[in-house]
C-alpha positions in Angstrom: -44.5 -20.9 -215.2 -46.4 -23.7 -213.4 -47.3 -25.6 -216.5 -47.7 -25.3 -220.3 -51.1 -23.9 -221.2 -52.4 -24.1 -224.8 -51.2 -20.5 -225.4 -47.7 -21.4 -224.2 -47.6 -24.4 -226.6 -48.7 -22.1 -229.5 -46.0 -19.6 -228.5 -43.3 -22.2 -228.4 -44.4 -23.7 -231.8 -44.4 -20.2 -233.3 -41.0 -19.5 -231.9 -39.6 -22.8 -233.3 -41.1 -21.9 -236.7 -39.7 -18.4 -236.6 -36.2 -19.7 -235.5 -36.2 -22.3 -238.3 -37.2 -19.7 -240.9 -34.7 -17.1 -239.7 -32.0 -19.7 -239.4 -32.2 -20.4 -243.1 -31.0 -16.9 -243.8 -28.1 -17.0 -241.5 -25.6 -18.9 -243.7 -25.4 -16.2 -246.4 -24.3 -13.4 -244.1 -22.1 -15.9 -242.2 -20.3 -16.7 -245.4 -19.9 -13.0 -246.3 -18.7 -12.0 -242.9 -16.2 -14.9 -242.6 -13.1 -13.1 -243.9 -9.9 -11.9 -242.4 -9.6 -8.6 -240.5 -8.1 -6.7 -243.5 -10.3 -8.2 -246.2 -13.5 -6.8 -247.6 -16.7 -8.8 -247.0 -17.0 -11.7 -249.4 -19.2 -10.8 -252.4 -18.7 -13.9 -254.5 -19.5 -17.5 -254.1 -16.6 -20.0 -253.9 -16.7 -20.4 -257.7 -16.3 -16.7 -258.2 -19.9 -15.8 -259.2 -21.3 -12.5 -257.7 -23.6 -12.9 -254.6 -26.8 -11.4 -255.9 -30.1 -10.5 -254.4 -31.7 -7.6 -252.7 -30.3 -5.4 -249.9 -26.8 -5.6 -251.3 -26.9 -9.4 -251.5 -27.0 -9.8 -247.7 -30.5 -11.4 -247.4 -31.3 -14.6 -249.1 -30.5 -18.3 -249.1 -26.8 -19.3 -249.4 -27.2 -20.7 -252.9 -25.6 -19.7 -256.1 -27.9 -20.0 -259.0 -25.0 -20.0 -261.5 -23.6 -23.1 -259.8 -25.3 -26.4 -260.0 -28.5 -25.9 -262.0 -31.9 -24.4 -261.3 -31.8 -24.8 -257.5 -28.3 -23.6 -257.3 -25.4 -24.9 -255.2 -25.2 -24.2 -251.5 -22.2 -22.5 -250.0 -21.1 -21.4 -246.6 -22.2 -23.2 -243.4 -24.8 -25.8 -243.7 -28.3 -24.3 -243.8 -30.1 -27.2 -242.2 -27.9 -27.4 -239.0 -27.9 -23.7 -238.6 -31.7 -23.5 -239.0 -32.2 -26.4 -236.6 -29.9 -24.7 -234.0 -31.7 -21.4 -234.3 -35.1 -23.1 -234.0 -34.0 -25.0 -230.9 -32.7 -21.8 -229.3 -35.9 -19.9 -230.1 -38.1 -22.7 -228.8 -36.1 -23.0 -225.6 -36.4 -19.2 -225.0 -40.1 -19.3 -225.6 -40.5 -22.2 -223.2 -38.6 -20.3 -220.5 -40.1 -16.9 -221.1 -43.7 -17.7 -221.8 -45.9 -14.9 -223.1 -44.0 -12.0 -221.5 -43.1 -9.1 -223.8 -39.4 -9.6 -223.6 -39.8 -12.8 -225.5 -40.1 -10.8 -228.7 -36.7 -9.3 -227.9 -35.1 -12.7 -227.4 -36.6 -14.0 -230.7 -35.2 -11.0 -232.6 -31.8 -11.3 -231.1 -31.4 -15.1 -231.3 -30.6 -15.3 -235.0 -28.0 -12.5 -234.6 -26.4 -14.5 -231.8 -26.3 -17.6 -233.9 -24.7 -15.6 -236.8 -22.0 -14.3 -234.5 -21.2 -17.7 -233.1 -21.0 -19.2 -236.6 -18.7 -16.4 -237.9 -16.4 -16.6 -234.9 -16.1 -20.4 -235.3 -15.2 -20.0 -238.9 -12.6 -17.2 -238.8 -12.2 -16.4 -235.1 -13.6 -12.9 -235.7 -16.5 -10.9 -234.3 -17.3 -8.1 -236.7 -18.0 -4.7 -235.1 -21.2 -4.3 -237.2 -22.6 -7.4 -235.5 -21.4 -7.0 -232.0 -22.3 -3.3 -231.7 -25.7 -4.0 -233.4 -26.4 -6.6 -230.8 -25.6 -4.2 -228.0 -27.6 -1.4 -229.5 -30.6 -3.5 -230.5 -30.7 -5.2 -227.1 -30.9 -2.0 -225.2 -33.4 -0.3 -227.5 -35.7 -3.4 -227.7 -35.5 -4.0 -224.0 -36.5 -0.4 -223.3 -39.6 -1.2 -225.3 -40.3 -4.4 -223.4 -39.8 -2.4 -220.1 -42.6 -0.1 -221.2 -44.9 -2.9 -221.9 -47.1 -4.5 -219.2 -46.3 -7.8 -217.5 -42.6 -7.7 -218.2 -40.3 -9.5 -215.7 -37.1 -7.6 -216.0 -35.5 -4.2 -215.3 -34.0 -2.0 -218.1 -31.7 0.1 -215.9 -30.0 -3.2 -214.7 -29.7 -4.3 -218.3 -27.9 -1.0 -219.1 -25.6 -1.4 -216.0 -25.0 -5.0 -216.9 -23.9 -4.0 -220.3 -21.4 -1.5 -219.0 -20.2 -3.8 -216.2 -19.6 -6.8 -218.4 -18.1 -4.8 -221.2 -15.8 -3.0 -218.6 -14.8 -6.3 -217.0 -13.9 -7.9 -220.3 -12.0 -4.8 -221.3 -9.9 -5.2 -218.1 -9.2 -8.8 -219.0 -8.3 -7.7 -222.5 -5.7 -5.3 -221.1 -4.3 -7.9 -218.8 -4.1 -10.7 -221.5 -4.7 -9.5 -225.1 -3.9 -12.9 -226.4 -6.5 -14.6 -224.3 -9.3 -12.1 -224.7 -9.9 -10.4 -228.1 -11.3 -6.9 -228.4 -14.3 -8.4 -230.3 -15.2 -10.3 -227.2 -15.2 -7.0 -225.3 -17.7 -5.5 -227.7 -19.7 -8.7 -227.7 -19.9 -8.5 -223.9 -21.8 -5.2 -224.2 -24.8 -6.9 -225.8 -24.6 -10.1 -223.6 -24.4 -8.0 -220.5 -27.6 -6.1 -221.5 -29.5 -9.3 -222.1 -28.3 -11.0 -218.9 -28.8 -7.8 -216.9 -32.5 -7.7 -217.7 -33.1 -10.5 -215.2 -30.6 -9.2 -212.6 -27.1 -9.4 -211.4 -27.4 -13.1 -210.5 -28.2 -13.9 -214.1 -25.2 -11.8 -215.2 -22.9 -13.8 -213.0 -24.4 -17.1 -214.0 -24.2 -16.5 -217.7 -20.7 -15.2 -217.5 -19.5 -18.1 -215.5 -21.1 -20.6 -217.8 -19.4 -18.9 -220.8 -16.0 -19.2 -219.3 -16.7 -22.8 -218.2 -17.8 -23.8 -221.7 -14.8 -22.2 -223.3 -12.4 -23.7 -220.7 -13.8 -27.2 -221.3 -13.6 -26.8 -225.0 -9.9 -25.7 -224.8 -9.1 -28.6 -222.4 -10.7 -31.0 -224.7 -8.6 -29.8 -227.6 -5.4 -30.1 -225.5 -6.3 -33.6 -224.3 -7.1 -34.7 -227.9 -3.7 -33.1 -228.9 -5.4 -30.8 -231.4 -4.2 -27.7 -229.7 -1.6 -26.5 -227.2 -2.1 -24.3 -224.1 -1.3 -21.2 -226.1 -3.5 -22.1 -229.1 -6.1 -19.4 -229.9 -9.7 -20.6 -229.9 -12.9 -18.8 -230.8 -14.2 -17.6 -227.5 -17.4 -15.8 -228.7 -19.5 -18.9 -229.3 -18.9 -20.0 -225.7 -19.7 -16.6 -224.3 -23.0 -16.7 -226.3 -23.8 -20.2 -225.2 -23.1 -19.3 -221.6 -25.3 -16.2 -221.9 -28.1 -18.4 -223.3 -27.9 -20.7 -220.3 -28.0 -17.8 -217.9 -30.9 -16.2 -219.9 -32.9 -19.4 -219.9 -32.5 -19.9 -216.1 -33.2 -16.2 -215.5 -36.3 -16.2 -217.6 -37.7 -19.4 -216.1 -37.1 -18.1 -212.5 -38.5 -14.7 -213.1 
């Protein structure tokens, strides 16, 4: 991309609007998924009222109409910060990718990545239904992008990247189960596919950035005396952030 043409500006604006709108619907599933490993998904608001709505109560704003009057009372993570974060991510992906067909894939996967990061920060858990959905959706959607004209990636490398990163994280899990959760291993399948689309250099860059972010966060907690060297931290959000950095650079350079 040598400059921002009017079509690029429209695409970025559309991506921001999409991200903001999709981000508003992230807090409800984030609240419902934020439970312990042996607990069922939350189906009631903090005051005990059932989480209603269509599609089993999974889709909708995180507001309970039985709490706090006509508009209802918000619950779960803050809707505005999550929506702004999702909008920023989608806008950045659009600016880096331009009008290439893989942008549709990134915009569909971005809210799922934000959801995973929020849930992991809240309860240090990466549900299988989300991590495996990310991996499957990434590979299927990228196969469609690969068949479209003017794409800038390679689907076989995305597949190999998924297997390589998942396998590498599995080895780390076997070496140090306390340092690498099995949810991170399953998350790596999806991140490896996304990064692999732009080649092995992007896989290495995104992986390194994720470990760097996680390490800096852990060191910051130790320096602030809010954690010890053996304290468990949610690693998924930093892996996702690192993958986003790698993806942005890979998309811009493609």
